[in-house]
N, C-alpha and C positions, 0 to 999 in steps of 0.2 A: 435078435428078433426085434425090430422096428414097432412103434406103435402110429396109430393112422395120425397123431397129432405131431408124431416127428417126422413123420410123411410129408406133411404138407409144406411145401417150399413158402418162404416168409412175402409175404405181401412187396409188391413192388410202388415204390414211391417216389413220384419225379421229381428231379432236381430243384425245379422252378416251384414245386409245391413245397419243399423242405424252405427254401431261401425265402417264401412268401412267410413262411410259419414263423421263421428266425427275426424278420423284419417287423411282424405283429408283436413278437414279446419285446424286441429292442423299443419299438412304439410304446408298448404299455408301460414299461419302466420308466421310459421317460416321461411319459405324461403324469404317471404317479408322482415322479419327481417335480415338475413342474406344480401340480397340485399342492403339493406340501409346502414348495418355495411360495407359492401365492398366501396360503394358510400364516406362514411364518410372517410373511409381510404385512399382512393384515394384521396379525397380533401387536406386531413392534408399531405399526401405524396410530393402534388404537393405544398404546402405551404411551407414543409419543404425544397422541392429542390432548391423552389425560394430564399430562405433565406441561405442556403449555401454557394454562392459566398461572403455574407456580412461575414459571420463565417470564412471563410477561409483566409480574408485580418485582419478580427482581431487576429486570431491567431497567423499569421505571423506578425503582427504589435507588439504582445504581446512578443514573441520569441527575434524578434530584440530588444525590449526594454530590456528583460533579458541579451542579450549579450551587450549592451551599458551600462548598471547598472555594469556590470562583470569588465570592463577596469578600472575605476577610483579607484574600489575595489583595485586592484592589484597596480596600480599606487600610491597611497595616503595612504594604510595601510600595510605597512610591518611588518609582525608578525614576531618574533624570537622564537624559542622554548626556547630559553633563559629565554625570559619574562613569561614563564608556571609555574605555580607551579609543575608541575608532567609530568613526560614524559608519562604516561598513559593516553590518551582520549578515551572516550565512544560515539560515533557519531551515533546520528539517524537521520533518513530522517523523515521531517514533512510535506513535500508539494509532490503533485500529479505532474502529467508532463504535464497540459494542456499549459501552457505558457512556456515552457522550450525549451532554445535554443538547438540544437543537439550535440555542445559543452560540455553542461553542462550536459546533457544526458551521455555523453561518460566518463565525469570525475566521476560521481556518479556511473558507471558501474566498472571503474577501484577501485573505494572505496568499491564493492560491495554490494551499496546500491539501488538496482534493483527496490525496492518495498518499498511503504510507510509504515511507523511504522516499519522499519527493522532496526537492531543497530549493530554496529561492534565495538572491541578493536582497537585502531590503536596506532601508535608509535608516538610521537610528533617530527617529525622532520621538516627540512625546505620544504623538497617536499609535505608532508603530509598538513603542514599550507599552503602552495600554493594551494594544490586543494581545501581546505577547505574554502578558500577565493574564489574562483572559484565558487563554489556553494552555498555559505552560506544563502540566503534566502530559501534554500530549506533544509535546514539539521539545528541541533543544537548539541552541544557536551560540554564536560565539563570534572571535575575529578571525576570517580567512584570511592567511598570508598570501601572497603573491604566487608563489608557485602552486597551491591547489586552485587558487582562482583563475590562471591560465589554464590550467589541466581541465577543469571543468567546463569552460569554454570552448576549448580548443577540441576535446576529446568527447563531449557530450551535449554541447549546444546544439538547440531546434529554434527556429522560428516560429511564428504564429502569422500564417499568410491565407486570408480569406477562412479564417477558423480551422485551418490546417494545420498541423504540425510537419515543420518542413525542416531537415537537417542542413545546417551552415555549411556546405561543404564547396558553396561557391558564394565569394563576396559581391557577385552581382545583385542576390537575394539581399543583402544588408542594405547595399546600396539604393535600391530599390524601395526600400522600407524605412531605413533611417537617411539617407543621401540628405534629406532635407535639412537634417541637422547637422552635418558636416562629419556623419558616422559612414564610413563606406567599405568597411572590412572588419575581420575580428580584432585586428590589434588596435583600432579604434573602440570597438567594444570593451576589450579589457582595459583601457585607459580610461573611459568614461566610468564604469563601473568602479575602478579602483580608486579614482579620485573622487567619488560620489560627486562627478559634475552635474552641471545646469540641465541635462538631458538624460539623468539618470532614470526619472521614471518613465521615459519614453522608451528606451533601451530595455530594462527589467520588463515592461510590459510588453514588449515585444518577444524576449525570450521566454520560449516555453520551460514551466518547472522543469528542474534536472532531474531524470529518472536515478536513483543510487541503488546499488546492490543491498540486498538483504544481508544482515550482518549473520554469523554464524550461531550466535547467540540471540537469536531473535526473540524466544519468549522469554529472556531473562530482563528485556529492556524494561527498566523500573521508573514509575511514575515520581518517585522521591526527586528530590532536587540534587543537580550534580555535587553541590559542594555538601552535602548531608549524606554523599553515598551512593546515590540513583544516577538516572540518566537524563532527566529533564532541566530544563533552564538553562541558564547562562553557563556555558564552559569555557567562557573566554577565550584565551589561545589553545585550548585543549580542543576544540573543535576542531581543530587541523589535524589530529591522530584518528579523529573519528571519520573525518573526509577521505583519508588516505586508506581505511578499511572500505568505506563506500563504494568511493570512486572507481 
């Protein structure tokens, strides 16, 4: 014998209504997750804001420390271009700008080393060597051999035309920019740089700083001098080993 409750048929619910209920449940879950995520972001931002004054103080101290170390380098280490084995140097920037004094940044800009792991050919004169002493913890340099110099110029060279970076895939570009100096092709460019010729400045100013590959041990590049076991300063002929890795 069945009861009245058992005899009653189950209420029919339309499939569209079931889908709507399911969608509403899913929407409520997603909304709850978004609210929680927003609360967490606000909490993280608040913590970050609290830390900022300390970070500013530390950054200021690091920059002043950079300036403080710069002065004794200039006072006690008088490097002369006469002491160098070559008039030609290849300079690579190996450090970022987190703890860099504005004066250091300005000198790196004069050297055209505005980005980490960019490189330029420079003439070893008194003015250049003084600049390198200023920024020594942030750069490394040395004497590039003919093989590496050719590979850099043939594989990575770009010219500056109307403030734009143009790959030197056509000698016409070189002739248009440097033809008045008798330099009309890549081979002429190599010869002028290798011999530190009379138009070295015009040629190197025309060339865009070389973009090099980041090394595997990027975070281990040390500001200590190369001769003391670090990575900065004069690598002399050993710069070619580094160029091979970054080219």
